[in-house]
Gaussian input, Z-matrix of N, CA and C with variables (Angstrom, degrees):
# hf/3-21g

backbone

0 1
 N
 C     1     B1
 C     2     B2     1     A1
 N     3     B3     2     A2     1     D1
 C     4     B4     3     A3     2     D2
 C     5     B5     4     A4     3     D3
 N     6     B6     5     A5     4     D4
 C     7     B7     6     A6     5     D5
 C     8     B8     7     A7     6     D6
 N     9     B9     8     A8     7     D7
 C    10    B10     9     A9     8     D8
 C    11    B11    10    A10     9     D9
 N    12    B12    11    A11    10    D10
 C    13    B13    12    A12    11    D11
 C    14    B14    13    A13    12    D12
 N    15    B15    14    A14    13    D13
 C    16    B16    15    A15    14    D14
 C    17    B17    16    A16    15    D15
 N    18    B18    17    A17    16    D16
 C    19    B19    18    A18    17    D17
 C    20    B20    19    A19    18    D18
 N    21    B21    20    A20    19    D19
 C    22    B22    21    A21    20    D20
 C    23    B23    22    A22    21    D21
 N    24    B24    23    A23    22    D22
 C    25    B25    24    A24    23    D23
 C    26    B26    25    A25    24    D24
 N    27    B27    26    A26    25    D25
 C    28    B28    27    A27    26    D26
 C    29    B29    28    A28    27    D27
 N    30    B30    29    A29    28    D28
 C    31    B31    30    A30    29    D29
 C    32    B32    31    A31    30    D30
 N    33    B33    32    A32    31    D31
 C    34    B34    33    A33    32    D32
 C    35    B35    34    A34    33    D33
 N    36    B36    35    A35    34    D34
 C    37    B37    36    A36    35    D35
 C    38    B38    37    A37    36    D36
 N    39    B39    38    A38    37    D37
 C    40    B40    39    A39    38    D38
 C    41    B41    40    A40    39    D39
 N    42    B42    41    A41    40    D40
 C    43    B43    42    A42    41    D41
 C    44    B44    43    A43    42    D42
 N    45    B45    44    A44    43    D43
 C    46    B46    45    A45    44    D44
 C    47    B47    46    A46    45    D45
 N    48    B48    47    A47    46    D46
 C    49    B49    48    A48    47    D47
 C    50    B50    49    A49    48    D48
 N    51    B51    50    A50    49    D49
 C    52    B52    51    A51    50    D50
 C    53    B53    52    A52    51    D51
 N    54    B54    53    A53    52    D52
 C    55    B55    54    A54    53    D53
 C    56    B56    55    A55    54    D54
 N    57    B57    56    A56    55    D55
 C    58    B58    57    A57    56    D56
 C    59    B59    58    A58    57    D57
 N    60    B60    59    A59    58    D58
 C    61    B61    60    A60    59    D59
 C    62    B62    61    A61    60    D60
 N    63    B63    62    A62    61    D61
 C    64    B64    63    A63    62    D62
 C    65    B65    64    A64    63    D63
 N    66    B66    65    A65    64    D64
 C    67    B67    66    A66    65    D65
 C    68    B68    67    A67    66    D66
 N    69    B69    68    A68    67    D67
 C    70    B70    69    A69    68    D68
 C    71    B71    70    A70    69    D69
 N    72    B72    71    A71    70    D70
 C    73    B73    72    A72    71    D71
 C    74    B74    73    A73    72    D72
 N    75    B75    74    A74    73    D73
 C    76    B76    75    A75    74    D74
 C    77    B77    76    A76    75    D75
 N    78    B78    77    A77    76    D76
 C    79    B79    78    A78    77    D77
 C    80    B80    79    A79    78    D78
 N    81    B81    80    A80    79    D79
 C    82    B82    81    A81    80    D80
 C    83    B83    82    A82    81    D81
 N    84    B84    83    A83    82    D82
 C    85    B85    84    A84    83    D83
 C    86    B86    85    A85    84    D84
 N    87    B87    86    A86    85    D85
 C    88    B88    87    A87    86    D86
 C    89    B89    88    A88    87    D87
 N    90    B90    89    A89    88    D88
 C    91    B91    90    A90    89    D89
 C    92    B92    91    A91    90    D90
 N    93    B93    92    A92    91    D91
 C    94    B94    93    A93    92    D92
 C    95    B95    94    A94    93    D93
 N    96    B96    95    A95    94    D94
 C    97    B97    96    A96    95    D95
 C    98    B98    97    A97    96    D96
 N    99    B99    98    A98    97    D97
 C   100   B100    99    A99    98    D98
 C   101   B101   100   A100    99    D99
 N   102   B102   101   A101   100   D100
 C   103   B103   102   A102   101   D101
 C   104   B104   103   A103   102   D102
 N   105   B105   104   A104   103   D103
 C   106   B106   105   A105   104   D104
 C   107   B107   106   A106   105   D105
 N   108   B108   107   A107   106   D106
 C   109   B109   108   A108   107   D107
 C   110   B110   109   A109   108   D108
 N   111   B111   110   A110   109   D109
 C   112   B112   111   A111   110   D110
 C   113   B113   112   A112   111   D111
 N   114   B114   113   A113   112   D112
 C   115   B115   114   A114   113   D113
 C   116   B116   115   A115   114   D114
 N   117   B117   116   A116   115   D115
 C   118   B118   117   A117   116   D116
 C   119   B119   118   A118   117   D117
 N   120   B120   119   A119   118   D118
 C   121   B121   120   A120   119   D119
 C   122   B122   121   A121   120   D120
 N   123   B123   122   A122   121   D121
 C   124   B124   123   A123   122   D122
 C   125   B125   124   A124   123   D123
 N   126   B126   125   A125   124   D124
 C   127   B127   126   A126   125   D125
 C   128   B128   127   A127   126   D126
 N   129   B129   128   A128   127   D127
 C   130   B130   129   A129   128   D128
 C   131   B131   130   A130   129   D129
 N   132   B132   131   A131   130   D130
 C   133   B133   132   A132   131   D131
 C   134   B134   133   A133   132   D132
 N   135   B135   134   A134   133   D133
 C   136   B136   135   A135   134   D134
 C   137   B137   136   A136   135   D135
 N   138   B138   137   A137   136   D136
 C   139   B139   138   A138   137   D137
 C   140   B140   139   A139   138   D138
 N   141   B141   140   A140   139   D139
 C   142   B142   141   A141   140   D140
 C   143   B143   142   A142   141   D141
 N   144   B144   143   A143   142   D142
 C   145   B145   144   A144   143   D143
 C   146   B146   145   A145   144   D144
 N   147   B147   146   A146   145   D145
 C   148   B148   147   A147   146   D146
 C   149   B149   148   A148   147   D147
 N   150   B150   149   A149   148   D148
 C   151   B151   150   A150   149   D149
 C   152   B152   151   A151   150   D150
 N   153   B153   152   A152   151   D151
 C   154   B154   153   A153   152   D152
 C   155   B155   154   A154   153   D153
 N   156   B156   155   A155   154   D154
 C   157   B157   156   A156   155   D155
 C   158   B158   157   A157   156   D156
 N   159   B159   158   A158   157   D157
 C   160   B160   159   A159   158   D158
 C   161   B161   160   A160   159   D159
 N   162   B162   161   A161   160   D160
 C   163   B163   162   A162   161   D161
 C   164   B164   163   A163   162   D162
 N   165   B165   164   A164   163   D163
 C   166   B166   165   A165   164   D164
 C   167   B167   166   A166   165   D165
 N   168   B168   167   A167   166   D166
 C   169   B169   168   A168   167   D167
 C   170   B170   169   A169   168   D168
 N   171   B171   170   A170   169   D169
 C   172   B172   171   A171   170   D170
 C   173   B173   172   A172   171   D171
 N   174   B174   173   A173   172   D172
 C   175   B175   174   A174   173   D173
 C   176   B176   175   A175   174   D174
 N   177   B177   176   A176   175   D175
 C   178   B178   177   A177   176   D176
 C   179   B179   178   A178   177   D177
 N   180   B180   179   A179   178   D178
 C   181   B181   180   A180   179   D179
 C   182   B182   181   A181   180   D180
 N   183   B183   182   A182   181   D181
 C   184   B184   183   A183   182   D182
 C   185   B185   184   A184   183   D183
 N   186   B186   185   A185   184   D184
 C   187   B187   186   A186   185   D185
 C   188   B188   187   A187   186   D186
 N   189   B189   188   A188   187   D187
 C   190   B190   189   A189   188   D188
 C   191   B191   190   A190   189   D189
 N   192   B192   191   A191   190   D190
 C   193   B193   192   A192   191   D191
 C   194   B194   193   A193   192   D192
 N   195   B195   194   A194   193   D193
 C   196   B196   195   A195   194   D194
 C   197   B197   196   A196   195   D195
 N   198   B198   197   A197   196   D196
 C   199   B199   198   A198   197   D197
 C   200   B200   199   A199   198   D198
 N   201   B201   200   A200   199   D199
 C   202   B202   201   A201   200   D200
 C   203   B203   202   A202   201   D201
 N   204   B204   203   A203   202   D202
 C   205   B205   204   A204   203   D203
 C   206   B206   205   A205   204   D204
 N   207   B207   206   A206   205   D205
 C   208   B208   207   A207   206   D206
 C   209   B209   208   A208   207   D207
 N   210   B210   209   A209   208   D208
 C   211   B211   210   A210   209   D209
 C   212   B212   211   A211   210   D210
 N   213   B213   212   A212   211   D211
 C   214   B214   213   A213   212   D212
 C   215   B215   214   A214   213   D213
 N   216   B216   215   A215   214   D214
 C   217   B217   216   A216   215   D215
 C   218   B218   217   A217   216   D216
 N   219   B219   218   A218   217   D217
 C   220   B220   219   A219   218   D218
 C   221   B221   220   A220   219   D219
 N   222   B222   221   A221   220   D220
 C   223   B223   222   A222   221   D221
 C   224   B224   223   A223   222   D222
 N   225   B225   224   A224   223   D223
 C   226   B226   225   A225   224   D224
 C   227   B227   226   A226   225   D225

   B1=1.4186
   B2=1.4883
   B3=1.3559
   B4=1.4315
   B5=1.5518
   B6=1.3270
   B7=1.4822
   B8=1.5174
   B9=1.2901
   B10=1.4427
   B11=1.4640
   B12=1.3295
   B13=1.3802
   B14=1.4122
   B15=1.2489
   B16=1.5554
   B17=1.5462
   B18=1.2600
   B19=1.3972
   B20=1.4576
   B21=1.3122
   B22=1.4897
   B23=1.5872
   B24=1.2889
   B25=1.5465
   B26=1.4836
   B27=1.3196
   B28=1.4884
   B29=1.5480
   B30=1.3024
   B31=1.3785
   B32=1.6049
   B33=1.3389
   B34=1.6128
   B35=1.4843
   B36=1.3292
   B37=1.4617
   B38=1.5262
   B39=1.3129
   B40=1.4529
   B41=1.5266
   B42=1.2708
   B43=1.5376
   B44=1.4461
   B45=1.3965
   B46=1.4785
   B47=1.5340
   B48=1.2942
   B49=1.4876
   B50=1.5684
   B51=1.2972
   B52=1.4964
   B53=1.5859
   B54=1.3751
   B55=1.4051
   B56=1.4890
   B57=1.2899
   B58=1.4881
   B59=1.5004
   B60=1.2553
   B61=1.4866
   B62=1.5571
   B63=1.3176
   B64=1.3728
   B65=1.4788
   B66=1.2823
   B67=1.4467
   B68=1.5459
   B69=1.3031
   B70=1.5122
   B71=1.6034
   B72=1.2774
   B73=1.4218
   B74=1.5541
   B75=1.3668
   B76=1.4697
   B77=1.4860
   B78=1.3432
   B79=1.5679
   B80=1.4681
   B81=1.3465
   B82=1.4121
   B83=1.4614
   B84=1.3472
   B85=1.5113
   B86=1.5696
   B87=1.1734
   B88=1.5277
   B89=1.5276
   B90=1.3122
   B91=1.5054
   B92=1.5193
   B93=1.3099
   B94=1.4560
   B95=1.5525
   B96=1.3558
   B97=1.4193
   B98=1.5620
   B99=1.1969
   B100=1.5645
   B101=1.4970
   B102=1.2618
   B103=1.5044
   B104=1.5621
   B105=1.2836
   B106=1.4636
   B107=1.5464
   B108=1.3198
   B109=1.4967
   B110=1.4902
   B111=1.4243
   B112=1.3537
   B113=1.5758
   B114=1.3369
   B115=1.4619
   B116=1.4768
   B117=1.3431
   B118=1.5747
   B119=1.5188
   B120=1.3716
   B121=1.4141
   B122=1.4412
   B123=1.3070
   B124=1.4782
   B125=1.5776
   B126=1.2718
   B127=1.4096
   B128=1.5414
   B129=1.2589
   B130=1.4937
   B131=1.5216
   B132=1.3871
   B133=1.4828
   B134=1.4470
   B135=1.2668
   B136=1.5610
   B137=1.4815
   B138=1.3749
   B139=1.4407
   B140=1.5616
   B141=1.3592
   B142=1.4777
   B143=1.5074
   B144=1.4109
   B145=1.4839
   B146=1.4869
   B147=1.3839
   B148=1.4543
   B149=1.5613
   B150=1.3829
   B151=1.4033
   B152=1.5610
   B153=1.3537
   B154=1.4752
   B155=1.5424
   B156=1.3062
   B157=1.4430
   B158=1.6015
   B159=1.3011
   B160=1.4481
   B161=1.5757
   B162=1.3368
   B163=1.3806
   B164=1.5097
   B165=1.3861
   B166=1.4778
   B167=1.5190
   B168=1.4100
   B169=1.4860
   B170=1.5606
   B171=1.3814
   B172=1.5948
   B173=1.4877
   B174=1.4066
   B175=1.3973
   B176=1.4943
   B177=1.3910
   B178=1.3547
   B179=1.4492
   B180=1.3730
   B181=1.4294
   B182=1.5830
   B183=1.3068
   B184=1.4199
   B185=1.5159
   B186=1.4048
   B187=1.4878
   B188=1.4864
   B189=1.2771
   B190=1.5105
   B191=1.4735
   B192=1.3220
   B193=1.4825
   B194=1.4073
   B195=1.3962
   B196=1.4335
   B197=1.5490
   B198=1.3601
   B199=1.4924
   B200=1.4129
   B201=1.2772
   B202=1.4483
   B203=1.5678
   B204=1.2761
   B205=1.5382
   B206=1.5289
   B207=1.3238
   B208=1.4400
   B209=1.5166
   B210=1.4494
   B211=1.5033
   B212=1.4722
   B213=1.3153
   B214=1.5117
   B215=1.4434
   B216=1.3658
   B217=1.5139
   B218=1.4995
   B219=1.3413
   B220=1.3587
   B221=1.5492
   B222=1.2831
   B223=1.5145
   B224=1.5033
   B225=1.2979
   B226=1.4392
   B227=1.5513
   A1=107.23
   A2=119.51
   A3=121.16
   A4=111.32
   A5=115.07
   A6=117.00
   A7=111.41
   A8=114.57
   A9=118.43
   A10=108.44
   A11=118.02
   A12=128.64
   A13=107.61
   A14=117.41
   A15=123.66
   A16=109.63
   A17=119.82
   A18=123.84
   A19=110.22
   A20=118.08
   A21=122.63
   A22=108.96
   A23=110.22
   A24=122.47
   A25=106.69
   A26=115.81
   A27=115.67
   A28=108.53
   A29=124.55
   A30=126.26
   A31=114.89
   A32=111.26
   A33=119.21
   A34=110.10
   A35=111.12
   A36=117.03
   A37=113.48
   A38=110.88
   A39=118.90
   A40=110.07
   A41=115.20
   A42=120.38
   A43=113.22
   A44=119.13
   A45=118.77
   A46=114.15
   A47=116.53
   A48=122.08
   A49=113.01
   A50=116.98
   A51=119.68
   A52=110.18
   A53=112.81
   A54=114.69
   A55=111.70
   A56=122.49
   A57=123.72
   A58=108.94
   A59=121.12
   A60=124.71
   A61=108.81
   A62=120.09
   A63=123.45
   A64=112.37
   A65=120.78
   A66=123.86
   A67=107.92
   A68=113.53
   A69=119.64
   A70=111.49
   A71=115.06
   A72=120.88
   A73=109.94
   A74=114.09
   A75=114.73
   A76=112.71
   A77=118.44
   A78=117.13
   A79=104.07
   A80=123.74
   A81=121.88
   A82=110.34
   A83=117.27
   A84=120.09
   A85=105.63
   A86=124.28
   A87=121.13
   A88=113.08
   A89=117.11
   A90=125.96
   A91=105.56
   A92=117.18
   A93=117.91
   A94=111.02
   A95=116.18
   A96=118.30
   A97=107.38
   A98=120.39
   A99=120.66
   A100=108.57
   A101=117.61
   A102=119.19
   A103=107.70
   A104=117.53
   A105=120.48
   A106=109.68
   A107=117.83
   A108=122.73
   A109=112.48
   A110=114.75
   A111=119.93
   A112=114.53
   A113=113.14
   A114=118.92
   A115=114.12
   A116=112.24
   A117=119.55
   A118=107.69
   A119=119.01
   A120=120.84
   A121=111.90
   A122=123.93
   A123=126.25
   A124=112.49
   A125=117.80
   A126=123.64
   A127=115.97
   A128=115.67
   A129=125.96
   A130=116.06
   A131=113.92
   A132=117.63
   A133=108.58
   A134=112.72
   A135=122.30
   A136=112.88
   A137=118.36
   A138=118.66
   A139=113.07
   A140=113.75
   A141=112.72
   A142=114.36
   A143=115.98
   A144=116.66
   A145=114.52
   A146=112.30
   A147=116.55
   A148=113.40
   A149=114.44
   A150=116.51
   A151=108.11
   A152=120.23
   A153=116.05
   A154=112.55
   A155=120.19
   A156=123.63
   A157=107.96
   A158=112.52
   A159=116.34
   A160=109.46
   A161=117.87
   A162=119.10
   A163=114.49
   A164=111.06
   A165=119.72
   A166=113.69
   A167=113.54
   A168=115.40
   A169=111.72
   A170=109.95
   A171=115.45
   A172=111.02
   A173=119.93
   A174=122.05
   A175=113.26
   A176=118.56
   A177=119.72
   A178=113.47
   A179=117.91
   A180=126.69
   A181=109.41
   A182=116.19
   A183=123.10
   A184=108.24
   A185=117.09
   A186=118.17
   A187=111.23
   A188=117.54
   A189=119.27
   A190=114.08
   A191=120.42
   A192=125.99
   A193=108.42
   A194=123.78
   A195=121.75
   A196=107.05
   A197=120.59
   A198=121.26
   A199=107.63
   A200=123.52
   A201=129.68
   A202=111.32
   A203=111.80
   A204=119.61
   A205=109.71
   A206=117.06
   A207=122.39
   A208=113.85
   A209=111.72
   A210=118.63
   A211=110.19
   A212=117.27
   A213=117.05
   A214=113.56
   A215=119.46
   A216=120.42
   A217=105.53
   A218=117.46
   A219=126.65
   A220=111.72
   A221=117.56
   A222=118.46
   A223=110.22
   A224=117.11
   A225=124.46
   A226=107.77
   D1=132.41
   D2=179.68
   D3=-94.43
   D4=162.73
   D5=176.18
   D6=-79.67
   D7=159.18
   D8=-177.55
   D9=-73.35
   D10=155.39
   D11=175.42
   D12=-96.02
   D13=134.82
   D14=179.30
   D15=-104.42
   D16=125.58
   D17=179.00
   D18=-76.13
   D19=138.75
   D20=177.98
   D21=-123.24
   D22=160.79
   D23=171.22
   D24=-122.97
   D25=110.40
   D26=174.17
   D27=69.68
   D28=22.31
   D29=179.61
   D30=90.40
   D31=-6.05
   D32=175.40
   D33=-102.31
   D34=139.34
   D35=179.42
   D36=-58.99
   D37=134.52
   D38=178.90
   D39=-84.32
   D40=103.92
   D41=-173.62
   D42=-62.58
   D43=-45.22
   D44=-179.65
   D45=-61.97
   D46=-44.68
   D47=175.19
   D48=-62.16
   D49=-31.24
   D50=174.92
   D51=-67.95
   D52=-46.61
   D53=177.39
   D54=-61.85
   D55=-41.71
   D56=-180.00
   D57=-64.91
   D58=-39.86
   D59=175.31
   D60=-58.76
   D61=-49.82
   D62=179.99
   D63=-63.11
   D64=-39.26
   D65=-178.02
   D66=-69.29
   D67=-39.73
   D68=-179.66
   D69=-61.99
   D70=-42.04
   D71=-175.53
   D72=-73.68
   D73=-37.31
   D74=174.14
   D75=-64.82
   D76=-36.48
   D77=178.88
   D78=-68.62
   D79=-41.86
   D80=-179.89
   D81=-56.24
   D82=-50.29
   D83=179.44
   D84=-59.27
   D85=-47.95
   D86=178.57
   D87=-51.67
   D88=-48.20
   D89=178.43
   D90=-55.88
   D91=-52.07
   D92=-175.20
   D93=-62.49
   D94=-39.76
   D95=-177.45
   D96=-70.99
   D97=-30.54
   D98=173.37
   D99=-67.70
   D100=-43.10
   D101=-176.83
   D102=-65.89
   D103=-45.20
   D104=178.73
   D105=-61.74
   D106=-42.44
   D107=178.29
   D108=-54.47
   D109=-48.53
   D110=-179.17
   D111=-68.51
   D112=-39.98
   D113=173.16
   D114=-54.80
   D115=-46.56
   D116=-175.23
   D117=-68.48
   D118=-41.48
   D119=179.68
   D120=-68.59
   D121=-33.69
   D122=173.61
   D123=-68.95
   D124=-27.01
   D125=173.60
   D126=-92.42
   D127=23.68
   D128=177.18
   D129=56.63
   D130=33.89
   D131=167.17
   D132=-115.64
   D133=76.40
   D134=-170.03
   D135=-66.75
   D136=-38.30
   D137=178.33
   D138=-63.17
   D139=-54.00
   D140=178.71
   D141=-64.46
   D142=-30.67
   D143=174.62
   D144=-61.63
   D145=-44.96
   D146=178.06
   D147=-62.53
   D148=-34.37
   D149=-179.39
   D150=-68.34
   D151=-42.87
   D152=177.47
   D153=-64.78
   D154=-28.31
   D155=176.55
   D156=-65.26
   D157=-45.12
   D158=178.99
   D159=-62.47
   D160=-39.38
   D161=-178.60
   D162=-62.88
   D163=-40.23
   D164=172.68
   D165=-57.06
   D166=-36.89
   D167=-179.15
   D168=-72.03
   D169=-38.56
   D170=175.02
   D171=-60.42
   D172=-44.77
   D173=177.08
   D174=-59.09
   D175=-41.22
   D176=175.11
   D177=-56.59
   D178=-44.20
   D179=176.31
   D180=-54.23
   D181=-43.91
   D182=-178.62
   D183=-61.86
   D184=-41.54
   D185=177.99
   D186=-61.24
   D187=-40.90
   D188=175.23
   D189=-61.61
   D190=-42.59
   D191=176.21
   D192=-62.16
   D193=-48.91
   D194=-172.30
   D195=-72.20
   D196=-32.60
   D197=173.73
   D198=-59.87
   D199=-45.73
   D200=-179.40
   D201=-56.37
   D202=-50.91
   D203=177.45
   D204=-58.75
   D205=-43.18
   D206=-174.98
   D207=-65.54
   D208=-34.38
   D209=-179.03
   D210=-94.73
   D211=-4.49
   D212=179.96
   D213=83.88
   D214=14.41
   D215=-179.05
   D216=-121.31
   D217=99.31
   D218=178.90
   D219=-70.30
   D220=130.22
   D221=176.41
   D222=-86.71
   D223=153.46
   D224=179.07
   D225=-83.08

């Protein structure tokens, strides 16, 4: 697995592109957690499946928080 590449403007880190990259990866992680949760529940491992579904929900909450930080609007 390779490290993420950070976009720069004039040699300086592009903050908005970095936020977008973080949000996209959190969304992908949430989707993967939901997929694993449904897969586990379908294979009669209900406890682990429910755990992955809960992780997906927590990752979605992280997306909301990071979005709020990126736009300067903190959530309560």
